[in-house]
C-alpha positions as CSV (number, residue, x, y, z in Angstrom):
1,M,21.8,30.2,5.1
2,Q,19.4,33.2,4.6
3,K,16.1,31.7,5.7
4,I,12.8,32.5,3.9
5,A,9.1,32.3,4.9
6,R,7.2,29.2,3.9
7,Q,4.8,31.3,1.9
8,T,7.7,32.6,-0.2
9,M,8.5,29.1,-1.4
10,I,4.8,28.2,-1.9
11,D,4.2,31.4,-4.0
12,F,7.3,30.7,-6.0
13,V,6.5,27.2,-7.1
14,K,2.8,28.1,-7.8
15,Q,4.0,30.9,-10.0
16,E,6.3,28.7,-12.0
17,A,3.5,26.2,-12.6
18,A,1.3,29.0,-13.8
19,R,4.0,30.2,-16.2
20,G,4.3,26.9,-18.0
21,S,7.9,26.4,-16.9
22,I,9.6,23.3,-18.2
23,Y,11.9,20.5,-16.9
24,V,15.6,20.4,-18.0
25,W,18.2,18.4,-16.3
26,G,20.4,20.6,-14.0
27,A,18.4,23.7,-14.7
28,Q,17.8,26.2,-11.9
29,G,15.6,28.9,-13.2
30,Q,17.0,29.9,-16.6
31,R,14.4,31.9,-18.4
32,G,13.4,33.6,-21.7
33,G,16.4,34.0,-24.1
34,Q,18.6,31.8,-21.9
35,I,16.6,28.8,-23.1
36,T,17.5,27.6,-26.6
37,E,17.5,24.2,-28.3
38,D,21.3,24.2,-28.2
39,W,21.3,25.0,-24.5
40,I,18.8,22.2,-23.7
41,R,20.8,19.7,-25.7
42,K,24.0,20.7,-23.7
43,M,22.2,20.3,-20.4
44,E,20.3,17.1,-21.1
45,T,21.5,13.6,-20.5
46,S,20.7,12.2,-23.9
47,A,19.4,13.3,-27.3
48,T,16.0,11.6,-26.6
49,N,15.6,13.4,-23.3
50,A,16.6,16.7,-25.0
51,N,14.0,16.2,-27.7
52,R,11.3,15.6,-25.0
53,A,12.2,18.8,-23.2
54,I,12.3,20.8,-26.4
55,S,9.0,19.4,-27.5
56,L,7.3,20.7,-24.3
57,W,9.1,24.0,-24.5
58,K,7.9,24.6,-28.0
59,K,4.3,23.6,-27.0
60,N,4.3,25.9,-24.0
61,K,5.7,28.9,-25.9
62,G,2.4,28.8,-27.8
63,K,0.3,28.8,-24.6
64,Y,2.4,31.0,-22.2
65,D,4.5,34.1,-22.3
66,P,7.8,32.8,-23.8
67,N,9.8,35.3,-21.8
68,M,8.5,34.1,-18.5
69,I,8.8,30.3,-19.1
70,G,11.5,29.0,-16.7
71,A,13.6,25.8,-16.8
72,F,14.2,23.7,-13.7
73,D,14.9,20.2,-12.6
74,C,13.1,18.9,-9.4
75,S,15.7,20.1,-6.9
76,G,16.5,23.2,-9.0
77,L,13.0,24.4,-8.5
78,I,13.6,24.7,-4.8
79,G,17.1,25.9,-5.2
80,A,16.1,28.7,-7.6
81,C,13.7,30.1,-4.9
82,L,16.5,30.1,-2.3
83,N,18.9,31.6,-4.8
84,A,16.5,34.5,-5.5
85,N,16.1,35.2,-1.8
86,G,19.5,35.7,-0.4
87,N,21.3,32.4,-1.1
88,A,23.0,32.9,-4.5
89,G,24.8,29.8,-5.7
90,F,23.1,27.5,-3.2
91,D,22.4,24.0,-4.8
92,D,21.5,20.6,-3.6
93,T,20.1,17.3,-4.8
94,A,16.7,15.7,-4.0
95,D,18.5,13.3,-1.6
96,G,20.4,16.2,-0.1
97,Y,17.2,18.1,0.7
98,R,15.8,14.9,2.3
99,N,18.9,14.6,4.5
100,R,18.6,18.2,5.6
101,C,14.9,17.9,6.5
102,V,13.3,16.7,9.7
103,S,11.6,13.4,8.8
104,I,7.8,13.5,9.4
105,D,4.8,11.3,8.7
106,K,2.5,11.9,5.8
107,G,-0.3,12.9,8.1
108,A,1.8,15.7,9.6
109,L,2.4,17.5,6.2
110,Q,2.0,21.3,6.2
111,A,2.1,23.6,3.2
112,G,5.8,24.2,2.4
113,D,7.0,20.8,3.5
114,L,8.9,18.6,1.0
115,V,7.9,15.2,-0.4
116,F,10.3,12.7,-1.8
117,E,10.3,9.6,-3.9
118,Y,12.5,7.0,-2.3
119,S,14.1,3.7,-3.3
120,N,17.3,1.7,-2.4
121,G,18.0,4.1,0.4
122,K,18.0,7.3,-1.7
123,S,15.7,10.0,-3.0
124,G,15.8,10.8,-6.7
125,H,12.9,13.2,-6.9
126,V,11.4,16.0,-4.7
127,G,8.3,18.2,-4.7
128,V,6.8,21.0,-2.6
129,Y,3.6,20.3,-0.7
130,I,1.3,23.3,-1.1
131,G,-1.6,22.1,1.1
132,D,-5.1,20.6,0.4
133,G,-3.6,17.3,-0.9
134,K,-1.6,19.0,-3.7
135,V,2.1,19.1,-4.6
136,I,4.0,21.2,-7.1
137,E,6.9,19.5,-8.7
138,A,9.2,19.8,-11.7
139,R,7.8,16.4,-12.7
140,G,9.8,15.6,-15.8
141,R,10.5,16.4,-19.4
142,D,7.0,15.5,-20.7
143,Y,5.3,17.5,-17.9
144,G,7.4,20.4,-16.8
145,V,6.4,22.2,-13.5
146,V,3.0,21.1,-12.6
147,E,0.5,20.7,-9.7
148,T,-0.3,17.0,-8.9
149,D,-2.3,15.1,-6.3
150,L,-0.3,14.0,-3.3
151,N,-2.0,10.5,-3.3
152,A,-1.7,10.0,-7.0
153,R,2.1,10.0,-7.0
154,N,4.8,7.7,-5.6
155,W,5.9,9.8,-2.6
156,K,7.5,7.7,0.1
157,K,9.3,10.1,2.4
158,Y,8.2,13.5,3.9
159,G,10.4,16.2,5.3
160,R,10.1,19.5,7.3
161,P,12.8,21.8,6.0
162,D,13.4,23.8,9.2
163,F,16.9,24.7,7.8
164,M,15.4,27.0,5.2
165,Y,12.3,28.5,6.7
166,T,12.0,31.3,9.2
167,D,8.8,29.7,10.4
168,G,10.1,26.1,10.0
169,N,9.8,25.3,13.7
170,A,6.3,26.6,14.2
171,P,4.6,24.3,14.9
172,A,7.2,21.7,15.7
173,A,7.1,18.4,13.8
174,P,5.1,15.9,15.9
175,S,7.0,12.9,17.2
176,K,6.5,9.7,15.3
177,P,3.7,7.6,16.7
178,T,4.6,4.4,18.5
179,Y,2.7,1.1,18.0
180,T,1.9,-1.4,20.7
181,K,0.9,-4.9,19.9
182,K,-2.9,-5.5,20.1
183,S,-4.4,-8.9,20.9
184,F,-6.8,-10.3,18.3
185,T,-8.6,-13.6,17.7
186,L,-9.0,-15.3,14.4
187,D,-11.1,-18.3,13.4
188,H,-10.6,-17.9,9.7
189,V,-7.8,-17.2,7.3
190,V,-7.2,-13.6,6.2
191,K,-5.0,-13.0,3.2
192,K,-4.3,-10.6,0.3
193,G,-7.5,-9.0,-0.7
194,S,-9.2,-9.4,2.8
195,K,-10.9,-6.2,4.0
196,E,-12.0,-6.3,7.6
197,A,-11.2,-4.8,11.0
198,V,-9.0,-7.7,12.1
199,V,-6.6,-6.9,9.2
200,G,-6.1,-3.5,10.9
201,S,-5.0,-5.3,14.1
202,I,-2.5,-7.4,12.1
203,Q,-1.2,-4.3,10.4
204,N,-0.8,-2.5,13.7
205,N,1.2,-5.4,15.1
206,L,3.4,-5.5,12.0
207,K,4.2,-1.8,12.6
208,A,4.9,-2.6,16.3
209,I,7.6,-5.1,15.3
210,G,9.2,-2.7,12.8
211,Y,7.6,-3.4,9.4
212,D,7.0,-0.7,6.8
213,I,3.6,-1.4,5.3
214,G,3.2,1.7,3.2
215,A,1.4,5.0,3.6
216,A,-2.3,4.1,3.1
217,G,-5.0,4.7,5.6
218,P,-6.2,7.8,7.4
219,N,-2.9,8.4,9.3
220,G,-0.7,7.6,6.3
221,D,0.9,4.7,8.2
222,G,-0.4,1.7,6.2
223,I,-3.1,0.7,8.7
224,D,-6.2,0.7,6.5
225,N,-7.9,-2.7,7.2
226,N,-7.1,-3.7,3.6
227,F,-4.7,-6.7,3.2
228,G,-2.6,-5.3,0.3
229,T,0.7,-6.0,-1.3
230,K,2.9,-4.5,1.4
231,T,1.0,-6.3,4.2
232,D,1.4,-9.5,2.3
233,A,5.1,-9.0,1.9
234,A,5.5,-8.3,5.6
235,V,3.5,-11.4,6.6
236,R,5.6,-13.5,4.4
237,D,8.8,-12.2,6.1
238,V,7.3,-13.0,9.5
239,Q,6.5,-16.5,8.3
240,K,10.0,-16.9,6.9
241,N,11.6,-15.9,10.3
242,G,9.0,-17.9,12.2
243,G,9.7,-21.2,10.3
244,V,6.2,-21.7,9.1
245,K,4.8,-22.1,5.5
246,I,5.4,-18.9,3.5
247,D,2.2,-18.2,1.8
248,G,1.2,-14.7,3.0
249,Q,-1.9,-16.1,4.7
250,V,-2.6,-15.4,8.3
251,G,-4.1,-18.7,9.6
252,K,-3.6,-21.2,12.4
253,N,0.3,-21.2,12.4
254,T,0.9,-17.5,11.5
255,T,-1.6,-15.9,13.9
256,P,0.5,-16.5,17.1
257,L,3.6,-15.1,15.3
258,L,1.6,-11.8,14.9
259,G,0.4,-11.6,18.5
260,G,-3.0,-13.2,17.9
261,T,-4.9,-16.2,19.1
262,W,-6.3,-18.8,16.7
263,T,-9.6,-20.4,17.7
264,E,-11.3,-23.3,16.0
265,K,-14.8,-22.7,14.8
266,S,-17.3,-25.0,16.4
267,A,-21.0,-25.7,16.4
268,P,-22.9,-26.4,19.7
269,A,-22.7,-30.1,20.3
270,A,-26.5,-30.3,20.8
271,S,-27.1,-28.9,17.3
272,I,-25.1,-31.7,15.6
273,P,-27.1,-34.8,14.5
274,K,-25.2,-38.0,15.3
275,L,-23.3,-39.5,12.4
276,N,-23.2,-43.3,12.5
277,R,-21.0,-44.0,9.4
278,V,-18.4,-42.3,7.1
279,L,-20.2,-40.9,4.1
280,K,-18.6,-41.5,0.8
281,Y,-19.3,-41.8,-2.9
282,G,-22.3,-44.1,-3.5
283,C,-23.9,-43.8,-0.1
284,K,-27.6,-43.1,0.1
285,G,-29.8,-42.0,3.0
286,D,-31.1,-39.3,5.2
287,D,-27.6,-38.6,6.6
288,V,-26.4,-37.9,3.0
289,R,-29.4,-35.6,2.5
290,M,-28.5,-33.7,5.6
291,M,-24.9,-33.4,4.5
292,Q,-26.0,-32.1,1.1
293,E,-28.3,-29.5,2.8
294,R,-25.4,-28.3,4.9
295,L,-23.0,-28.2,1.9
296,N,-25.5,-26.0,0.1
297,A,-25.8,-23.7,3.1
298,H,-22.0,-23.3,3.0
299,K,-22.3,-22.4,-0.7
300,A,-20.7,-25.7,-1.9
301,N,-23.6,-26.0,-4.4
302,V,-24.3,-29.7,-4.7
303,G,-27.7,-29.2,-6.2
304,K,-30.8,-30.9,-5.0
305,A,-30.5,-32.6,-1.6
306,D,-31.7,-36.0,-2.8
307,G,-29.9,-38.3,-0.3
308,E,-27.6,-39.8,-3.0
309,F,-23.8,-39.2,-2.9
310,G,-22.9,-38.7,-6.5
311,D,-20.4,-36.7,-8.6
312,K,-21.8,-33.3,-7.8
313,T,-21.9,-34.1,-4.1
314,R,-18.4,-35.3,-4.2
315,R,-17.2,-32.1,-5.9
316,G,-19.0,-30.0,-3.3
317,L,-17.6,-31.9,-0.4
318,H,-14.1,-31.7,-1.9
319,A,-14.4,-27.9,-2.2
320,F,-15.7,-27.6,1.4
321,Q,-12.8,-29.7,2.8
322,Q,-10.3,-27.7,0.8
323,A,-11.6,-24.4,2.1
324,R,-11.3,-25.6,5.7
325,I,-7.8,-27.0,5.1
326,N,-6.9,-23.5,3.7
327,E,-7.8,-22.2,7.1
328,G,-5.3,-24.5,8.7
329,R,-7.9,-26.9,10.1
330,D,-7.9,-30.6,10.4
331,V,-10.9,-32.1,8.5
332,G,-10.0,-35.7,9.4
333,C,-8.5,-36.9,6.1
334,G,-6.2,-39.3,7.8
335,Y,-3.7,-40.9,5.4
336,N,-4.5,-38.3,2.9
337,G,-2.7,-35.6,5.0
338,N,-3.7,-32.1,4.1
339,K,-5.6,-33.0,1.0
340,P,-9.4,-33.5,0.8
341,D,-10.4,-37.2,0.7
342,D,-14.0,-36.5,-0.4
343,K,-15.4,-38.5,2.6
344,C,-17.4,-37.1,5.4
345,G,-16.3,-38.4,8.8
346,E,-16.8,-36.9,12.2
347,L,-14.6,-33.8,11.9
348,T,-15.9,-32.8,8.5
349,W,-19.5,-33.5,9.7
350,A,-19.1,-31.3,12.7
351,M,-17.7,-28.4,10.5
352,L,-20.8,-28.7,8.3
353,W,-23.0,-27.8,11.2
354,E,-21.0,-24.6,12.0
355,P,-22.9,-21.4,11.2
356,A,-22.9,-20.8,7.4
357,P,-22.9,-17.4,5.8
358,G,-26.1,-15.6,6.5
359,E,-27.2,-17.9,9.3
C-alpha cells in the first residue's frame, strides 16, 4: 500500500463535510454528474433508503456547489482518500479497517485515528477522529458526511491505522493499562445510581478480573465513580458466578467477591441507652420516645416523639428495618426471616443509635 500522511486523511474528510457530501450505500467518492436519482436507486439497499439519500442530495444541492458534492458510505469515505493518493481500487469494510488497525484505548486517540461502532463481535460503522473531541463520519442517509462529537455517538472501539499512514508509528500506540485489585471497605450497600469514590474501587476491580464496563470516565475505561448500567451488569455476572443473590447490589455477600471487606456499622456501646423490653405496637414510655427520636434522626419520619407506639411509628420502624435489611444486615426479626417485623429489639435498637445523616 502507498502510505499517506495523517494530515492528508484529516484534510480530505474535513473537505467532504464542508462540501455537503452525502451518504449512499457502497459509494466511494462519486461526484457531480455521476450522482443521479437512478444511480442512487441502483446503489441503495431499498426504495426507502434511496428516497432518504435522494432527499438529502436535493437539499444539499441548494446549499452547496452541486458539482462538488460527493457520495460515500462510511468506509468508502476512507477508501476514497486512499484511492486518490496512490491506491486506486483499494476497498475495505468498516470491520476490515478495524482488523487492520492497532487497537488503542479511547484516551490514546490522536487526530487521524479511526473510531468504530461495535456489536456482536463486528464493526458496522467507522469514522475518522480529527482531534479536539470531534469525528468526521459518513453518518447515514439522513445526515451525509458530517462532523460529530466523539462522546455523543456510540463508538466502542478505537484503532491506530499504522498500515496506511507514513507517520502512523509516531508516536507509538501506548500499551493497554493493567488493573490490579484494590482493597476497599463497605458498611453500606452501593447499587445502580450510587455516585461515590468506593464505586471507583469496585469498577477498578471489575476491570482487573476482565469485565468491560464501558468507556466513561477521564481515561475512557469505565472507571468514573458512577454505578451505571454496565457496572450493574458486571456485578450481576459476578453474583451469578459467586452463587449469591443476583440483584446488582454490592452489599454484605457481594463485597468479598469483588475484593472488598464488609463491616457492620456500630455505635459506641457507651452511647446506647439500655433497652429493657421489646418495643412493639401499643407500647408507651420514654424508651418509645427515644426510639421515635432516633427514627426521625434517620429520616424515618414518625412525626412527634410522643412516647406512644402507633401506626406512624410502626410505618417508620418498618422502613428503617427494611433499609438495614437491604444492606444485608440482621435486624433481629427472628422467625420473620429477612422481612421487617415492626418490633424494636436489641439489634434494631443498637442500629438506631448509629450515626444518622448529618450527625
